N, C-alpha and C positions, 0 to 999 in steps of 0.2 A: 476551457481546454481541454481535452482530453488525452490521457496519457495511451500513446500507441505502444509502447512497451514496458514490460513490467520483469522484474528480477525475482526470482524466490528464493531464500536463504534459508538452511535450518542451524539456528544460532547456538550454541556457538561452532558447532562442528564445521559450519558456513561454505559448506559445496554452493556455490551460488550458479543458479540458471538462470538465461535471459530467454525470452522469446517475446513473439507479438503478443498485444493484448487482444484478446477474440471480442471484447467489447468495445473498442475502442469507436466503432461506428455505430453502435446501437444508438438507436432514439430516444430510448428509455430504457431504465433498471440499467444503464451501465454497470455503476458501482456495484450494485449487485450481482453482475454479470461478472465484473472483477473479482469480486470475493469470493464467489465459489470458484474462478480458476486457481486463486492464490488458494483456497482449502483443499483441492486438488492436487495442486503441487506439493502440499504439504509443508508448506512457509511455515513459521511461526513467529516472526516478524516483518513489518511494515515499514517502510522508510517512504513519507509523502509530504507534499507540501499541503494537502488538503485531503479533505475525507468527508463525504456525506452521511447523514445519521443513519440513514438504511445499514449502509455500506459497513457504518462503525460498529452498529448491533450485531451484522454478522460476523465481522472480525472478532468481538468479544467474544460471543458464544461460541467459536470456534477457537479460543483461547490465542489468537494472533496478537503478539503487541502492537500499538502503533506508535510511530517516533517520528517527529516535526522534521523534516527537511530543513536543515540549518546550513548547507553549502550548497555552492554551484556546480560541483564534483559529487558524483555516489562514491568515490573513493573517499574522500575527507568525508562524508555521513558514515559509512561504514568502520571510519578510523574515530571518529567520536562516539560511536556506538562500543568498538569494544573498549575504547577509554572510561565508558561512562557519561561521557560529558552530553550525549543527544538525550534533548529531553521528549518523554513522551506527549503523542498528540492527544490532547484533551477538548477541544473547539473544536465541533462539527459544523456543517453548513447543511440547509434543509435540502438540497439537490439543486438540480438545474431543470428536470425536468424535460429533457430534448431541447434545451437551450445551448447552444456554444460559441 
């Protein structure tokens, strides 16, 4: 499953902006392209269900913190982040390499 939308936030100031994910249809390197998009958006945190190792390395090098989504609603994840109860994402997969 590829993420078709992404939201970027400068935490904790928290202006949140959402836009289409320009890497959603990429056959390869979608994670890296999405990471570049978030870096260009000046996001400092990402809440996601999963993340590939290559993209995670880009996020970490850029200082973007990764958090594991624990809720079905983004608003609930944001509330958990505010409360300090959302755990950091530390397990990364090897990538799908064009497999959908």
